Phi, psi and omega in degrees: 000121186277150180267135180269140181274121178265120183275148181278117181295340180276347183269145178238145182289147183295147181295140178290171181298316181298321180295314179298321177296321178296320179298315177296320174298321177294324177291316180293323182291323178292320178300318183293313179296318175301315181293316177299315181293328177296317182294315177305318182291320180298315182297317182296321181293316179303314181295315184297328185274348183237005180234117181279150180261156185302318185199174181127187184263130178288140178297133184296167178292152185305325180292340179263001179276139173284167182300321183293320182288330180293315181298316177299312181294326175295329179277326188246342183092170185271165173260119183228092177297151180293131185292142180230158175277123180258352174212168181225169179300338177300330176292344179255004180075030183251128173287134187209163178237133176264121181246161178213154178197160184280137181243218178309139181052025181062023181280132183290130184252144176252140182219153173255128175252124182235113187275138171276153178297325181265171180234065176270001180124182184237137177234128176264131185246140184227131187276175182268193181292126178075015180245184178219174186298339182293334176291352182260358184295320177304315183288321176307319176293332174289318177297320175300321178297335181270004173091013179261127174293143186237145175228116182259121193246132169272118170304158178301139180095348185235154174050233183270000176280163181277178179086167182220021183231166174223146179242020176059034170111340184291297179289332178300334174300328177290330177291324177298318182302309179305313181298316178300316178297321176294318175298317177303320184279329182275325178239061187303142179079356182273144171300140182240127178243146180237130185235124180223154178238123177058253177300323182300317182293321179297317181296323180291323184293322180287315183299319182275333182274329189233339184251005169083011172294129175251129183232161181264350175183148182234131177247104189246118182254123172059045176277134176285164180269325179215146177308306182303326180296310183299320179290323176300323179298325182289319171298325175298320181289336179274349176080024181233155181296137185273341178264137355269011189298318186296320181296317180290330180290321181293317183295309185292325177300322174295317181297321179296328188251002172084031178209164182273109185298332185282348178259005178270082188234103180298338175298324179284321180301317187291343179286346181261002188257133182235009174274162176301141179213158175221138179249125181250137187218140174281125179296345176243028177283113180281346183270315180236105185282173179301323181292314184302309184296323179295322180302314180299314182300314180292332179285341177293135184296309178291162176296112178243148179254142172253120180239128187256125175264100197299324187263001181271148173268207184285128176055041183236012186305305184289320180286331179277326181220070186302316186292316180297317178304313184296318178294318182297311181294322175301319180292325179292318185284327186306314181290343185261000000 
């Protein structure tokens, strides 16, 4: 009597060689599609962050977004209307002259020139990301009180200047060069100081550290140390992992504007600067940490001081603590 073979219902035959190949191909295809999709998303985000739209409401800061709006922003990108000037020196009772000169890509730049009654030098002021020169008026009044003539500059893409893009400080450095040259020609022999906030500070560092601008002193507020660092901080603020999205965003942002985003590092520019400088940082700044600010300060060749405004956020030192800011800047400028 023969025995019947009873099969185990829980056992499954091992996959054939052809089946394994199909599984591997499917896995590779999924990874490839995901990588391409992530690159497309990064490209769109880079474009949204560096190309101004004609009008609309600007996306709130990451810390102010709800979870639902964070998800939507991650999928669609930010909204960044072209910055405009909503006030002028005239609103503060200051006599001024509107001047213009070619900057990066030969784009015409607009600036406000406010002459001081004294002749203690000239300071050129540069605004931050998504801003315009009207945001510099409070600082300009302080410099005027110190006897410094001021030049408030709109970067290309902002305010009264031409263009519709920003490169987070790379090409803006050429705008700083143009402003410095205009001052040297218009006010020969006068000491030249440069003051920048966030992106403006980064542009100053590149202009003086890589493009040959000579200044008698630098006042740098909230400069990031590396391009990749500041992008990673944005992802941290959104509550999502930065890798590899931050790296892709830096890459595509550079491609769109014709430079290597991974080489846009203020900490490296700072190593070539030997004029007096001061770095101002907000103690509650989520964009530029104390570590970031310290790295930039220590990289400066000349003896540079780092002053932390404990209660200030990003690019808020002067607006948050005007008296402390005035005292700090006065102490820096007086010996020079």
